[in-house]
N, C-alpha and C positions, 0 to 999 in steps of 0.2 A: 307260748310270745310275750314279750315283756309288755310292759303296760305302756300305754302311749297317751298322755295327760290331752285331754279335751281342752277346747279354748277358755272353760271356765276354771279350769284346773283340777277338775275331774277327771277319774278313770276308770269309764263305765266298761263292764266287762261284754264280753263277746262270747257267743256261744263257738264251741269248738265244730270245727267244718264237717263233723258226722254226727252233728247233736241229734236226738231223737225229740226235740222240743217241737211245739207243733209248727206244721206246715214244712216245706222242702228243708233239706240240707242246705246252710250257706256255706259258702268259702270265707274266709279269712280276706281276699282281695274284696267279694261280695258286701261284708261287714264294711269294709273301709271304702266303698264307693255309694253307699247308702243313697246320698244327696244325687246322684246322677240319674236316678229312676232309670228309663231304659236308652237314657245316651250312652255310648261307648265312650272308655276312658281315653284319653290322649296321651302320647308318649311325651314325657315332659322332661326338661333338663335336670341334671343332676341337682341336689340340692347345694347351695351357697355353703361353703364351709366357715364354721364359726370360729376355728380356734383348732390349735394342733392337738389339743387332748380328745376331740371326738371325731376322727376322720371318717369318711368316707370310703370304704372299699373299694378294690378296683371291678369287682362282682357285683356292686350294688348300682344295678342300672335304674333307668326312671321309672316309677311306676304310673298308676293310673291316675285320675285328677283327685281334686281334694276331697277329704273326707267329712261327712256329716257326723256319723258316729265311729270315732277311731276307737281300736280294740285293744283288749288286754286279752291274754291268755295266762294260764295257770303258772305258778311256781315251777322252778326245775326240778324241786321235789316231788312234786305233785303233778305226774305226768298226764294229763287232760286235756294237751293243747290239741291246736287243730288237726294235726296228722293221726291222734289214736282214737279211734272210732268206740264210744261210748254206748252206744244202742244200734239200733238197727236203721241205716240211713232210709230216705226217701227210694226207692228203686226208680232209676231212669234205663230209657233204652232206644236205640234209633228210630222209633217210632213216635216217642213222646214230643207232643208238641213244643215249641220251643220260641212259639212267636209268628209274627207274620212273616211271610215271605221275602219281603225288603225291608229293610229296616228304618225305621221311622226317620233317622237323621245318620248323616253319612260320617263316617270316620276321619276326622280331621286330624293331620300332624299339628304339633304345637309349633307354635313362633319361637323364636330365639328368648322374648322378654317373659314367656309367661310364667307364672310363680311357681316355686315350689307348693304343695300341699301337705297335709299330713299323710296323705296316703302312701306317699315315698317313702315317708319314715315307716310307716308301716311295711312295706314291701321289702326296705333294706332290715328290718326287725326280722319278719318271717323268714329271710333268707338267713340270719345268723342263727335258725333254731336247726338248720339242716346242713351244716358246713360238717365235714368231718371232726372239724373241733365243736367243743361246745360254747355258747354266747358268752363275753364276757362284759365286764363293766364298762358304763360310760362315766368316766372319771370326771372330776370335778374339785376344785380347789389346789392344794398343795402337790396332790397326787397327781393331779393331772399335768400341773407345769413339769413334775418332775419326769413324769413319762415322756413328755412332749420334749425336753431337754435332752433326755437321755437318747431317745429315739433318734432326734436329730443327729446327735453325737455318732450315733451307731451308723445309721444311713451316711453319714460324711466320710466316717471311717472306711466305710464299704466300698464308696466310690474313690477314695485316694487311694486304696489298696489296687485298686485296677490299674492304677499310672504310678504308682510307688509305692510297690510293696514293701512292707517292713523287713528291715536287714535282717531281724532273728530268724525268719523263715515264717511257712504258713502255719504251723503247730501254734508259734507264739501268738499271731492272727488269730487265730482259733479260740484261743484262750480271753483273749480281750473281747473277741465277738459273743462268745457264751458269758462271759463276765457282764457284759452290756447288756445282754436279751435275756437270760433266763429270770432275772431278779425281777424284771418288768412282769414275768406270767403271774407272779404272787401279788402285785399290785393289780393288775389287769383282769384274773381270773380269780372268782371267789371260791372258796371251801368247796360249796356247797354239799355239806354234811348232811347225814339224815338227823331228822328233829331232834334224838335224843343224844346227838354227839356234838350238837350246836352248843357254844357260849352265850349266854344272854348278852345281846347286843344293844344298849342303849341306844332310843331313835334319834337320829342326827336332823341336825337344822338341813333342810334343803333336801332330805331324802326322797320329797314326792316327785321329783325332778332335777333335772340336771342343771338348769338356771339357763339353758340357752337355746330352750324350744327343742332340745333334741330328746329322744326318748332314752330312758334307762334302760341298757340292755338286759340288766339281771342284778338283785340282790342290792346292797346298798351301795351309794355312789362313791362311798368312801372305804380304803383299807382298813382292816382290823387292825390292833396292835399284835396279832399271829402273823400276819401275811407282812407286816413292817420288820418281825423278828424274822422270818424266813428269808426275805428278799436281803436283809442285811448278812444271815448265815451263806447266803447262795453267793453273793459278791466276795465274802473273803474265803470261801472253798473253790471259788473259780481263778480268783487271782492269785491264791496261794503260791503255785506253782514259779509265778513270775515275780514275787515280793523279794527283792535285793538284800535282806539282811537274815539273819537266825531267827528260827521260831522253834524254840523247844531242840529237838534233835533232828529239825529239819531245814526247811528254808534255805536262806542263802543264794538264792537267785535261779533263772531258768536253767543255766548251764548246769548248774549242782543237783538240779532237780532231775535232770535228762542224765546225769551220772550215776545215780542211786536206781535207774530202771532194774527190775528184777531183784532188786533189795532194797526194799522201801524201808524208811526210818517210821519210828512210831509217828510221829506227826504225820507224815506221808499219807501211812494207812488211816488215820483218823479222819482226815480231812478229805481224803478220797472216799470214805463210806459215808460222811457227811453228804457230799456230792451226790452219791449215788443215791441215797434217800431223796434228797432234794428233786432229783432227776424225775423218780417214780412219782413225787406227789405232783411235781410240775405237769407230768402225763395225765395223771389222774384229773387235774384241774381241768385240762384242755381239751381230752378226748373220752374220759369217763375209765372205768376200772379196768375193762380189757387188757388194754396194753401192757400196764404195770403188772397185770397178772401175768403175761407172757412172758414179760421180763423175769419176773421171780421165778417162774418156770424154769428158765434157760440157767437163771442164777444157781436153781437148786439141783439142776441136772450137771453143771460144772462141779459143784461142791460136793455131792452126794452119789454121783456117778460112779466112782470107783469104789462103791459097794455094790454095783449089780454086777451078777454072775459074770465073770469074764468071757464066758461063753455067747454072753448075747453079743449082737452084732453092735448094741449102742454102747457098749460098756467101754469104759476107759480107765487110765490108771488112775483117775481122782485128784483133783485142784485144791490146795487150801484156801482158805478166806484173802489171805495175803497175795499171793497167786493172781487171785481174780481181780481184786482191788488194782494191784499193778497193772493186768491186762486191760483194763477199763480206763485207769488214770494216768497211766505213763508209758503208754503205747500207741502205735499209728492205727491200731484196729479197734481202739475203743470208744470212749466220749468224743474225743478229737479223731475220728476216722472220717470217711470220704463220705457218707451221709451229712454228718455238719461241714465238712466243706464244701458240700453241694449248697447247703441252705445258705452258708455264710459267706459264697462266691458267686451264685448265680442266682438263686431263689430270692434274697434279698432285692437284688438289682430288678427282677422281671417284676417281682411287685410294687415297688417302686414307679417303675415303666407303666404298669397298668394303671396304677393310681393316677399319676398323670394324665394318662391317656383318657382314662374318664372324666378327670376333673375340666380335660380340653372339650366336653361335649362329646366325645367319640363314641360313648354306648348308645345315646339319643340318634345320633346319626345312622348308627347301623341300624336301629329297630325301624326308623323312619324310609332308609334306601330299601330295606326289604319289604315294605309294605307297597313302596312307590313301586318297585318292580314288578310286583305279582297282583295290581291294583283292577287289571282285566280281565283275572281269571277267575274261573268258576271254583278253584281251591284256594283263591287268594287268601282266605283266613289260614288254611293250613300251611301253605308253603311259607309265608310271613312268618308263621313259628319256626319252623324248620330254619329258615334263613337266617332269623334272628339268633338261634341257636348258633349258629355256625360265626356268625359275624363276634358276636359277643363272646365268644370263645375265644377271640384273640385279646380281650382285656383280662378275661376272668378264667382262673385257673380251676374252678370248683363247679364240678357237675350240678349238685344241688343248689348253690345260688345262682346261676344261671338260669336255672330252670325256674325258679321264683322270680326272678328279673324279667325274663320274657312271658312267663305266665302273666304276670300282672298286667302286662300290656295287652297281650294277645288272646285271654282266656274269654273276655267280653266279645271278641271277635268270633271265636270258635263257637262260644254258645249262640251268638245271633245267626250264624250258619247253620246251626243245627246239631253239632256234634255234643254227643253224650258226653256225661263232665268223666268217666271213666276213660273213655278214649281219648278226649282232648287230654286228659290228665297224662296217659302213655305216651303220645306224642310230645307233650313238652318235656317230660321226663328224658326221654330217648334224645332229644335234639340237645338238651341241656347237656348228659353226658359226654356228647360231643365235644363240648369246651375243652375236656382233658386230653382228648386224641388229636385235636385240631391244630395242625402248624397255624402261625409260628410260634405258638407260646404253649407248649405241652405241658401237662402235669410236671410238678417236681420229680418224680421218679424218673421222666426222661433225661433229666440232667444226671443223675446217678447212672443211668443207662452208659452215658457218656463217658464217665468216670471210669466206672469197672472195665469198661472194653477198650479205654484209650481210645476214643475216637471222638471226631469234632462233634459237636451239636446240630452241624448241619447236616451229616450222616445221619443221625436220629431222626432229624427233620424228613430227609430223604426216605427213610424207611418207612416213617410214617404217613407218607403223601397219599399213595395208591389207597391202602385199608383206611384211610378217612374218606376219601372219593367213594369208596364201594360201602362203605356204612351213610352216609347221606344218601345215595342213590338209593337204597334200600328204605331208608326213612321216606324218602319222596315218594316211593313206588307206590308204599303203604297207605300214603296221603290220597294219592289218586284214586287208588284201589277204593278206601274207605267213602271217598268222595261220591262216588257213584252207587256203590253199595247200599250207603245210609240216605242219599238222596240229600247231601250236601246242598243248600242255599248258595248263590252267589251274595254275596254283601259287598255292597257300594263303599269304597275306599275313597273318601277326598282327599287325595294328596297330591303334591306337586309332581312334575315330572321327573323320573328316576336321574334324567339327564341335567336337569337343573339343579338336583339336590348334590350331585356328582362335580357339577361345575362350580358349586357354592361350595360344599364342606368334603370334596374328595379329598382333600389335603389330610383328613385322618388316617389314609391308606398308606401315605408318602414314609411314616414311619416304620411300619409293618413291612414295607417292602424292603425298604433302606437297611431292617436287620438281616434280611438273605442276601443282599447285595455285599454287605461288611462281611458276611460271613464265607461267601461264595469268593472273595479277592484274600482271603487268608486271614481277615479279623479274627481275634478272638472270641467268643461269644460274651465276654463280660466286657469288653471295649463296644461291641456292637451295640449292645443295649445301652450301653451309656449315651452314644453317640444319637440312639434313638431318643433317647429321653430329652437331649439338646435339642435335636430336630423338632421334637413333640413341642417343648416351650416356645421355640422360636414362632412354629406354626400357629399356635395357639391365638397371638394376636390377630389373626385375620378374622376372628369372632371375638367383637368386644364382650359378649355376656360370659365367654368362657377364657378368657386372658390368664395364664398361669403367671400372674404376679407372685412378688417373693411372699406374700403370705400365703397365698395358696400352695407354693412349691414347699413352704416348711410343712403345709396340710398333707402334699404328697409322699413328703420324706416319714413322716409319722407313720401316715396310714401303710406305706411300704413294709416299715419296720414291724408294725403292730401286726400287721398280716402274717408275719413270718415269726409272730410268737408262737406259735402251738407247732409248726413247722420245725423250727429249732430243737425245741424239748423233745419230739418225736425222733428226730434225727439225731440228737445226743443219745437219747436213751436206746435207738437201735445199735449201739455200738455194744451194749452188752449183749445185745444177740451177737453179734458178727465176731465180737473179740471171742465168746464162749465158743462157738462153732469153731471159730480158727484154733484155739488152745485145745478143745476135745477132739477134733476131727470129725464132729457131726456129721458134715457135709457130704462126704464120701460114704459114710454109712448109712445116712439116709438115702443116699440115692441107690445104694445097694438093695435096701429092702426095697424100695418103690419098683427097681427091675425085677427084684426077685417076686415081686407079687406077679409082675404081668409074664414072667417066664414061667409061673406057675400054672398058667393057663393054657399057654402054647409056647410052641419052640422055633417058630418061624420065625426070623427076625423082623421082619416087615412088620409082621401083627403084635411082636410084643414093641416095636417103636410108636405103634397105634394104640396099642392098652395103654403104653406107660403115660402118653400124651392123656387121654382121657381120665385116667387116673391123676395126672398131674393138674388137669383143669380143673378137676373135681376139688381136690385138695385145696387150690388156690382159691376156687370161688367160696369155699367153707371160712378160710382165713379171713377173705376180705370180708365177710360178714362182721369180723369182730373187731378189727383193727383199721385205722387210716391207711389211704391209698399207699403211701410212701413207707410207711413200716410192712405193709402186705407184701408188696415188690422186694423189699430187703431181706424178707424172711423167705420169701419164694425162692429168692435168687441162690440162696444160701442152700436152699433145701432140694429146692425142683431143678434147678440149674444144672448142677452137677449131674443127675440123670440124664437130662437131655443131653449133655455135652458128651456123657459116657457113650450115648447109642450113635454120635456121629453127627449131631445137630448141631449146625453153626451157631458159632455163639452170638451174631445178630440175631436169628431166628429164634434162640432161645431165651435172649433177653427179652424180646418184643412178644414171644409169647406170655413171658411172666407180667409185663406191664399189663399186655390187655387184659388179661384175667384179674389182674388187680384192681384196673378201673372201674371192671364191670360189676365190682360188688355193688358198685352205688346203684344198679339198677337189679339187682339180685335179691328175690325174696329169700327169709322174710325182713331183713332190714331194708334193702332197696331204699336208700337217703333221698335218693332224686324222684323216686315214685311216690315217698311219703310227702314229700316236699311239693308235688305237682299234686296229689291229692288235698291238701291243703291249700293250695291256690285255687283250684274248680270245685270243693266240695264233695267229690267224687268217694265212692266206696274204696276203701283202700286194696282189697285185695284183690278186685276186678282191675283196679288202676296196675297194680303190678304186673299182672297176666298181660295186661295191652302194653305195657312198656317192653316187656319179653317180646312181646310179637314184633315191635317196632324195630328191636335192638337187635332182633336175631341174626344179622349179617358178623356182629361183633362177638357173638361166640363162636362160629363156625370157621372163618376165615384165618384164625389165629392157630387152627386147628390144621390146615394147610400149609402153613408155615414150615413145619416140622416134620410130617409126613412122607414129604415125596421133594427131591431136589427143586422138582420146577415150582415148588411154592416160594423159592427164595425171588423168583420175579415178581411177587406181590410185594415186596421188599424193595423194589428195583435194583436188584442186585443181578447180573447176568447180563447176556445181551439183549439187543433191542428185541429178538425173535422169542426169547424165553418171556420177557417184561409184559409183550403184548399177549402173547399166549395167555399167560395169568390175568393178564387183567380183563380179556373179553369173555374166556371162560368162567371166572370168578364172577363178572358181570351177570353172564346168563346164569349161575347156580343163584344170585342175590334175587333176580328177576321171577324165577322160577319159585323159589322160596316165599317171595313176598305174594305170589299169587295162590300158591299154596295157603299161607298162613291167614291170605285177607279172603280167600273164596270167592274171588271176581277174578275173570279176565279181561283186561280193557279191551273195547272194541268190540267184546261178544258177549259177556252176560256172566251170570252167577256160576260159579264150579260146584258139582257135587261131591259130596264125600269120595268116592272111588277116584275120580280125578284129584282131588287136594292130596290125597294118599299118595297116586301116583308121581305127581307135582314134587312132594317131599323127599320120595325116594330119589327123584332125579335130580333135585338139588343137591343132596348130600353127595351123590355117586359122582357127580362132576367135580367136586371139591377134590377130589384126588387126580390130581393135574399129570396124568398120563394118558395116553391116547385112547386106549380100550376103555378105562372108566367113563372118559369124556362122551366115547361114541355112544356106550351103554345108555349115559346120564340124559343126552341129548334125543335118544330115541325114546326114551322113557317120558322126555317133557313133550316131543312131538304127539305120542299117543295120548297124553292128558288133553293138551290144548285140541285135540280132533274130537275127544270125548266131550270136552265142553261146548265144542261148535256144534257139534250133534243136537246134545241135550237142549240147548237153546233153539237150534231151528224146529227141533221136535215140538218144543213148548211153543214157538210162534206159531206154527202150524194149527196146532190145537185151539189156541185163542182165536185165529182169524176165521178157521172153519167149524166152530161149533156143531156137536152132534145133538141133533134133537131128541128128545126122548119119545119114544111111542108108546101112547097111551093105550 
């Protein structure tokens, strides 16, 4: 985690969350709230923006109260941050005492005028560590001004394009958009090279902080000379296709560039190669080495694939380098393909909307409303964490960032209620990942689905609605079971009435509802989100503390554009993968290999489909461990999608199947970004936190398989008649409930379940997911037998405890 300057200007270090130092392990949030003692933290309003150069992202919700000991973590090249265990942590368990049965002071919601403290900065900085992309610089000086001006220009162009598209066409707009965004990556993200590869950089005045009281996210606050050179080269390479004058053997304007498609001039080849290398470096800076390595692997396959034995299924005729550059630089499936189109047309607008909604106070309101709704419940702390994750998901598109945001507020409540750190971390991670699965703002891959399938975004939202409900049903059931199994204590939440909160701040829901309404009446997704932004700005004036003044609107624009920098680099680089796959025909060949592997085990068509789905799920899960969600979906769609389609799976089911397993990479060991972020917040042991996360997120792993293995599974996507949808919903809800009991080891209203009943329940839950009458009847029977076994076991235990047998002496 980046350094956060203390009031005296120093940057005291903080132990990692799993540090083996004297005493119990402490989380980053614990360190940031040392001065609070036993008093739980309070939800705070978001930090007041101090300028366009250092925006607060939409995922950065309010954190706990002021810190007495602000934190600093290791440098990026020294990975000893809070998420990485450096030694044995102090063990915790369900029976470990965590404090008195009742809190010494009730949790009180913050008022609108309470100040923002350093802990909010710590929360925002911690969230940045666990995004799909790496944390960037908090710029200052001329670089900050340039980034702000460029970001405002790009944001204004994106808004203008919605109502007055450029006459030259969408590809022309994508060229301009990439030229405005990609150079900013080299200014906003440091090179982060190994020590031996770094050039000596003289210490610059002002490197200790940003000069605005905000933390430096990483590295120097000023780009190096190399960064400026790379940014200038990027501008030249991106704008070259539209420059209206000759350059060597090329140039001559946009139309002349398109006329040379398939027969590039030497200048075209040079600039295309430069842009290819710059994109790989931009991806390395924002996401790490894995995605550039994958792109290079596809590039090598396109170039050397012709040397493979032609009897191999993946062999092709071979492409020379100029053909590859032409496919990347001057075709509609390369750099300027569908993924970049989605980033430039949809994602940037939704990130601007999320920033505006957050700056208007919506994030704080959602957390307070969640606490108010469950303040009288025994499981108020757990329910508040889950509900906050769902509501903040409307603002954030990142599972890890949402995990940190809700954890900073709700972990102290969970700790006081008696939750062990690992169990609380699993709950927070599962609830945070729901942010990418929850309408109306799904992850970036959802927009790509709409473009690939040629459907409206509203249809994609419809497909995601019922699975989202089932996902959160599973988490809530797990929360209730854990509360009874672990003896969770009630925590007094001193908050106002939820009806009073809704009456005063419920207008924050208006723009979210407006998006759905606009989409329902036929308004395009881009116009719908622009109208939602306007509505958010107007309604923000109902709260004096969070009015979106012109200065704050500029901050929202900069926040939105800066939030899309890494996504743009990933989407443009995804063109390397899609163009290579299209040119070489790799998609059908890989699909044939996948299906052939399943057919080698069985010849039954139904079992072939099931095995293919399971193999695809494993492949997508492994792929998601290495690359961000958006790239994982693109690669999975071009490789796995054709295999499912060839077996008769409908396009919506195949696309949502790939989407869900791409998203689940955030909770899948051994990377599990959301679980790592949760462990950093709670101070829990990393591996147990990952396993707890898997237990909470179990429904999300199983319901996508139900999409594809039976036609009735389409009901889970809202496809089919009312009868099919109702049948799929009820049966899958039963499966989720039975699996929650089997995983949690407790049947609500009865008591603990033994190992035989849990195994039987797990079989029942998996069986009913085959949404056909016979498997459903069999699964229901197994579930009934398991429930009866739990009842008899607990009844027998109750008799033995009430009628003790006296020993005969």
